[in-house]
N, C-alpha and C positions, 0 to 999 in steps of 0.2 A: 961491444955495442950495447948502449942502454938509452932509454928515452931521455930527452933533455928537458921536456916541458909537457904540461897537460894542455892540449889544444882545445878540448871541450869537456864539459861535465854536464850531467843530466840530473834533473829533478823531475818528479812526477806529481801531477795534481789534476783532478778531473774537471775543475772549474777554471778553464783557461782564461776566461774573461777576468776573473778575480786575480788570477796569477799575473796576467799582463798589467792590470791596474796597479798591483803592488810593485812589480819590477820596473815599470815605466813611470808610474805616478809618484812613487815614493823613492825608489832607488835611482830613477832617471836614466835607466839603461835604454839604449836604442834597439828597437825591433829590427832584425835583419831578415827574418823569414817567418811566415805564418801560414798554416793550413788549418782552417776552421775545423774544430772538433778533433784535431790530431796533435798539433804542436804550435809553439811559439818560441822563436830563438832570439837571443839577445847578445849584443856585442858587449864584452867586458874586457877592455884593454885589447891585448893581442889575442885573447881567447873568446870562447863562446859559451854561454849558458843555454842549454837546451831544456825546455820545459815541455814534457809530453803528457798527454792524457794516457794513463797506463792501459786502459781498455783498448784504445786505438792502436797502440804499439804491439799489442799481442796478436794483431791480425796481419798476415803477410800482405805486403804492398801490392803484389800482382803486377808490378812494373819491372819487366825484364831489364830495362836500361839502368835501374837502380835497385839491385837485389839486396837491399839492407835486411839482415836477419831480424826476425821478431825479437823484441827485448822489452824490458820493463821491470818495474819494481812496485811493490805495494807498501804503504807505510811511510813514515817520516824518513826523509833523507837529510843530508847535511851539505852545506856549501859554506866556504869561508872566503870573505873578501879582504884583501890587504888594505889596511888603513893606518895612518899615524895615530898617536895618542890624541892629538888635537882633533883629528877627523872623527875618531870614535866618539868623542864628546859631542861633536856636531851631529853625528848619527843618532846618538841618544836623544838629543833635543828634538830632532826631526821626528823620530818615532813617537816620543811622548806627545808632541803637538798633534800628531796624526791619530792618537789613540791606540797605538800599537804598544803592547806591554813589552818592557825589557825583561826577558826571562832570567838573565844572569849577566853580571858584569864584574870582572875581577882581574887581578894581576896573577900571572902564572909564576912558578918558582924562579924562572929566569928573568922576571920583571916585565915581560910582555903583557900588554893589556888585551882583553877580549870582551866583546859585548855580543849577546845572543838575543835574537827575536825569532818569532815564527812567521812564516808566510801563510797565505790563506789555506794552503793544503796541509799545514802543520809541519812543513819542513823546517829544520833548524838552520837559521841563517846567522852566521857569525861574521863579525868584523874584528880583525886582529892585527896587531903590529907584526910586520914580517919577521922581526927578530924572534918571534915565537919559535920558528924552525931554523934559526941561524945555527950554524955549526961552530 
């Protein structure tokens, strides 16, 4: 038995308003859950991107019905969204029009294209052709 997919992934940032503005306003993700000062969750296809305030997730919830362990990370994380080469060009144009610097854009040795930007918390946000990890 082995996992077949990643259901959710988490990033951390203390300014949840700025994070939501980036992921909703620029990436056009839908918010599926929000607790002010703690988290905002976004739908990404069949998965979920969780964005937490790291200070808030270090505090036990105190809710016995949902005993989620404390967790969190400090510093820049990374997420990569699947995109075709044409979509990557569209993302590049959208970021530049919004004043978001493209940190890197290149072709990997297998020919797959990647583009990197930073979200408001400094997390590395990548858009890459899925063949990057093709076997």
